[in-house]
C-alpha positions as CSV (number, residue, x, y, z in Angstrom):
1,M,-6.6,-8.1,-8.6
2,S,-7.7,-4.5,-9.4
3,F,-11.0,-4.2,-10.5
4,L,-12.6,-1.6,-12.7
5,R,-13.9,1.8,-12.0
6,T,-17.7,2.6,-12.2
7,D,-17.5,5.6,-11.2
8,N,-15.5,8.6,-10.1
9,K,-15.5,8.2,-6.4
10,L,-12.8,7.6,-4.3
11,R,-12.3,4.5,-2.3
12,V,-10.7,5.0,1.0
13,G,-10.1,2.4,3.7
14,G,-8.4,2.6,7.1
15,Q,-7.6,0.8,10.0
16,C,-10.3,-1.1,12.5
17,F,-9.8,-0.4,16.2
18,A,-13.8,-2.3,17.0
19,N,-13.8,-4.4,20.0
20,S,-15.1,-7.2,18.1
21,K,-14.1,-9.4,14.7
22,T,-17.4,-10.7,14.3
23,P,-18.5,-9.7,10.3
24,Q,-21.3,-7.3,11.6
25,A,-19.0,-4.9,14.0
26,L,-16.3,-5.0,11.2
27,V,-18.7,-3.7,8.4
28,D,-20.4,-1.7,11.3
29,Y,-16.8,0.1,12.0
30,H,-16.0,0.7,8.6
31,L,-19.1,1.8,7.0
32,S,-19.2,4.3,10.1
33,H,-16.2,5.8,9.4
34,G,-17.2,6.3,5.9
35,F,-14.5,3.4,4.6
36,S,-15.2,1.7,1.7
37,A,-11.8,-0.6,1.8
38,A,-10.3,-2.7,4.5
39,Y,-7.0,-4.1,5.8
40,D,-6.8,-7.7,6.3
41,P,-8.8,-8.6,9.1
42,G,-6.1,-10.6,10.8
43,V,-8.1,-13.8,11.7
44,E,-7.4,-17.4,11.1
45,D,-10.4,-19.2,11.3
46,P,-11.7,-20.6,7.9
47,G,-15.2,-20.2,8.7
48,L,-14.6,-16.5,10.0
49,V,-13.1,-15.6,7.2
50,E,-15.3,-16.7,4.5
51,E,-17.9,-14.9,6.8
52,I,-16.4,-11.7,6.7
53,K,-15.8,-11.5,3.1
54,S,-19.1,-12.1,2.4
55,A,-20.0,-9.6,4.7
56,Y,-17.4,-6.9,3.2
57,R,-18.8,-8.1,-0.1
58,E,-22.5,-7.3,0.5
59,A,-21.2,-3.8,2.3
60,G,-19.5,-2.9,-0.7
61,I,-16.1,-2.6,1.3
62,V,-12.9,-4.2,-0.3
63,I,-10.1,-6.1,1.1
64,A,-7.3,-4.2,0.3
65,E,-4.1,-5.3,1.4
66,T,-2.4,-8.1,3.4
67,G,1.1,-7.4,5.0
68,A,4.1,-9.2,4.4
69,Y,6.1,-6.3,5.7
70,A,9.7,-6.1,7.4
71,I,10.4,-9.8,5.8
72,N,14.3,-9.1,4.2
73,I,14.3,-11.3,0.9
74,L,18.2,-10.0,0.7
75,D,19.4,-11.2,3.8
76,T,22.8,-12.7,3.5
77,N,22.3,-15.0,6.0
78,L,21.3,-17.7,2.9
79,E,19.2,-19.7,5.3
80,L,17.1,-16.7,7.2
81,R,16.7,-15.6,3.2
82,E,14.9,-18.8,2.8
83,K,13.1,-18.6,5.6
84,N,11.9,-15.1,4.9
85,I,10.7,-15.9,1.2
86,E,9.1,-19.0,2.7
87,K,7.3,-16.6,4.9
88,T,6.6,-14.4,2.2
89,C,4.9,-17.2,0.3
90,R,2.5,-17.7,3.5
91,R,1.7,-14.3,3.3
92,L,0.4,-14.0,-0.4
93,E,-1.4,-17.5,0.3
94,R,-3.0,-15.7,3.2
95,A,-3.5,-12.5,0.6
96,E,-5.4,-15.2,-1.6
97,R,-7.5,-16.8,1.1
98,V,-8.8,-13.4,2.1
99,G,-9.2,-12.3,-1.2
100,A,-7.0,-9.1,-0.9
101,L,-5.9,-7.5,-3.8
102,C,-2.4,-7.1,-2.7
103,C,0.1,-9.0,-0.8
104,V,2.6,-5.9,0.1
105,G,5.9,-6.9,1.0
106,H,9.0,-5.2,1.2
107,G,12.1,-5.1,-1.0
108,G,15.7,-6.7,0.8
109,T,18.2,-5.0,2.5
110,V,22.1,-6.5,2.1
111,S,22.8,-7.3,5.4
112,T,21.3,-9.9,8.3
113,G,19.0,-9.9,11.0
114,G,17.2,-6.8,9.9
115,W,15.6,-5.6,7.3
116,F,15.8,-2.0,6.8
117,A,19.6,-1.5,7.0
118,H,21.5,1.3,5.1
119,N,23.8,-0.1,2.6
120,P,24.9,1.1,-1.2
121,E,24.7,-2.6,-2.5
122,N,20.7,-2.2,-1.5
123,F,20.6,-0.3,-5.1
124,S,22.8,-2.4,-7.0
125,Q,22.2,-4.0,-9.5
126,E,23.1,-7.3,-8.2
127,S,20.6,-6.8,-5.8
128,F,18.2,-5.5,-8.7
129,D,18.5,-9.0,-10.2
130,T,18.6,-11.1,-7.2
131,T,15.2,-9.3,-6.0
132,V,13.4,-10.2,-9.4
133,S,14.2,-13.5,-9.5
134,I,13.0,-14.3,-5.5
135,I,9.8,-12.5,-7.0
136,Q,9.4,-14.9,-9.9
137,R,10.0,-17.7,-7.5
138,I,7.4,-16.7,-5.0
139,L,5.3,-16.2,-7.6
140,D,5.7,-18.9,-9.2
141,T,5.3,-21.6,-6.1
142,V,2.0,-19.4,-5.1
143,K,0.6,-19.3,-8.3
144,P,-2.0,-16.2,-7.2
145,E,-5.0,-15.8,-9.1
146,K,-7.2,-13.3,-7.0
147,T,-4.5,-11.2,-5.5
148,V,-0.8,-9.9,-6.6
149,Y,2.4,-9.6,-5.0
150,V,3.4,-6.1,-4.6
151,L,6.8,-4.1,-2.5
152,E,6.3,-0.7,-0.6
153,T,8.0,2.2,-1.9
154,E,11.0,2.9,0.2
155,S,14.0,5.4,0.1
156,R,16.9,2.7,1.4
157,L,15.5,-0.2,-0.7
158,L,14.2,-1.1,-4.3
159,P,12.1,0.1,-5.4
160,D,13.1,3.8,-4.4
161,S,11.6,5.6,-7.5
162,P,9.0,5.1,-10.3
163,E,11.4,4.3,-12.9
164,I,13.0,1.5,-10.9
165,Y,9.8,-0.2,-9.9
166,R,8.5,0.2,-13.4
167,E,11.8,-1.5,-14.2
168,L,11.5,-4.3,-11.8
169,V,7.6,-4.9,-13.2
170,E,8.8,-5.3,-16.2
171,A,11.9,-7.7,-15.3
172,V,9.7,-9.5,-13.0
173,D,7.5,-10.0,-16.0
174,R,4.5,-12.3,-14.2
175,P,0.8,-11.2,-13.9
176,G,1.2,-11.9,-10.3
177,F,3.2,-8.8,-9.3
178,G,1.4,-5.0,-9.4
179,V,2.4,-1.9,-7.8
180,H,2.0,-0.7,-4.4
181,L,2.3,3.2,-3.9
182,D,3.5,4.8,-1.2
183,P,4.8,8.4,-2.1
184,F,5.7,9.4,1.0
185,N,8.2,6.7,1.5
186,I,10.4,8.3,-1.4
187,T,9.1,11.9,-1.2
188,S,13.7,12.1,0.0
189,N,15.0,15.0,-1.2
190,P,13.4,18.4,-0.9
191,R,12.9,18.8,-4.9
192,R,10.1,15.9,-4.5
193,F,9.1,17.6,-1.5
194,Y,8.7,21.1,-2.7
195,F,6.9,20.1,-6.2
196,S,5.2,16.6,-4.3
197,G,2.4,17.5,-7.2
198,D,4.8,17.0,-10.0
199,F,6.4,14.0,-8.2
200,I,2.9,12.7,-7.8
201,R,2.1,12.7,-11.4
202,R,5.0,11.3,-12.4
203,C,4.9,8.3,-10.6
204,F,1.1,7.7,-11.8
205,R,2.7,7.9,-15.4
206,E,5.1,5.6,-14.9
207,L,3.3,2.9,-12.5
208,G,-0.4,3.9,-13.4
209,Q,-1.5,0.9,-15.1
210,Y,0.0,-1.4,-12.8
211,L,-1.3,0.2,-9.9
212,V,-3.3,-2.0,-7.1
213,S,-3.8,0.1,-3.7
214,C,-1.9,3.2,-2.1
215,H,-0.9,4.5,1.2
216,S,-1.8,7.7,2.9
217,K,-0.2,9.3,5.7
218,D,1.6,12.7,4.9
219,I,5.5,14.5,5.5
220,K,7.0,17.1,7.1
221,M,10.5,18.9,6.3
222,V,12.5,19.7,9.0
223,R,14.3,22.5,8.3
224,D,17.4,22.2,10.3
225,S,21.0,22.0,9.3
226,Q,20.9,18.8,7.7
227,V,17.2,18.7,6.3
228,H,14.9,15.4,6.6
229,F,11.4,14.5,6.5
230,Q,9.5,13.8,9.4
231,E,6.4,11.3,8.6
232,T,3.5,12.8,9.9
233,F,-0.6,11.6,9.7
234,T,-2.6,12.4,6.6
235,G,-3.2,16.2,6.6
236,D,-0.8,17.4,9.1
237,G,1.7,17.6,6.5
238,D,2.5,19.6,3.1
239,I,2.1,16.9,0.4
240,D,-0.3,17.7,-2.7
241,Y,-3.6,15.7,-2.0
242,K,-5.0,17.2,-4.8
243,A,-2.4,15.7,-7.0
244,Y,-2.7,12.3,-5.4
245,I,-6.7,12.5,-5.4
246,A,-6.9,13.1,-8.8
247,E,-4.7,10.9,-10.2
248,I,-6.0,8.0,-8.6
249,V,-9.7,8.4,-10.0
250,K,-8.1,8.9,-13.5
251,L,-7.0,5.3,-13.2
252,E,-9.5,2.7,-14.9
253,Q,-8.7,0.1,-12.1
254,D,-10.6,1.7,-8.7
255,V,-7.3,2.0,-6.8
256,P,-8.0,2.2,-2.6
257,M,-6.5,4.8,-0.7
258,M,-5.2,3.4,3.1
259,I,-4.6,5.5,5.4
260,E,-2.0,3.8,7.5
261,H,-0.4,3.4,11.4
262,F,-1.8,6.4,13.3
263,P,-4.0,6.2,16.5
264,E,-8.0,6.4,15.4
265,R,-8.1,9.9,16.2
266,Q,-5.8,11.0,13.7
267,Q,-7.4,8.6,11.4
268,D,-10.5,10.0,11.6
269,W,-8.8,13.7,11.0
270,G,-6.9,12.4,8.1
271,Y,-10.4,11.0,6.6
272,G,-11.7,14.4,6.8
273,Y,-8.8,16.4,5.4
274,I,-9.3,13.6,2.4
275,C,-12.9,14.5,1.5
276,E,-11.8,18.1,1.7
277,Q,-9.3,17.5,-0.5
278,A,-11.3,16.0,-2.9
279,A,-14.4,18.5,-2.9
280,A,-11.7,20.5,-4.0
281,V,-11.2,18.9,-6.8
282,G,-14.8,17.8,-8.1
283,V,-14.2,14.3,-6.3
284,T,-16.6,12.6,-4.0
285,V,-15.5,9.9,-1.4
286,R,-17.3,7.0,-1.3
287,N,-19.3,6.5,1.8
288,A,-18.3,10.0,3.7
289,E,-22.2,10.4,4.2
290,L,-21.9,7.3,6.2
291,R,-19.5,9.3,9.1
292,P,-22.0,11.1,11.6
293,R,-21.7,14.7,11.5
């Protein structure tokens, strides 16, 4: 679970592109890239998992997230739904074993065979209520003590706004359910895009007390006859990172910002951009001094 902040430094993590998964290789990679947080190392051997956890603790590296992405907990095929709920339970158990701050799942889509289908029923009261009961069931089955289950914010699925996410947290009413914030995924209209700092501050007002981890990437607006948004790497878009960083370091808990799913070169460039934006608001990025100049 989240832990209390001891200073105003920003904790940043990202993907590990090391050639080896020995504990020392993983620690060396993270520190040499200025990271103080890591994704799930993705190894299965229990002994090696414990060695990696120990090495990370000694180096001050937090395991931020175990993924349970793209699992449709609202699948309309009830047999598949049950399998997906079971799969999510196993991923939450995995997060507990590796000591991750959270296990990141997705809200469901009212369809079958996929997880990201467009459907107005995704936002119905029935879908909300079913999502709540399934999350409660997952948590009551696994009973996590070291980690929390969270949902990735998405525009096509619940939760699609900070207010809806807060309603979910309150309805689930379990200490094992928290918040993961990806404001980029729900920057879904020009108002949120143009005034992204205001939108980010709104997200933190609603969700800050429950937040355990968040994502870093960026968004561009494609200005043609039908306005739409294009995901890109950190710093290559127009989201207000100064507001994002300032809100994270205000929190009582030490919430890591995790750079996600772009090639290593773009990840490194994005890390540098985070450092620049942090400096502009008087924030230091933890371990940034360890990166080669």
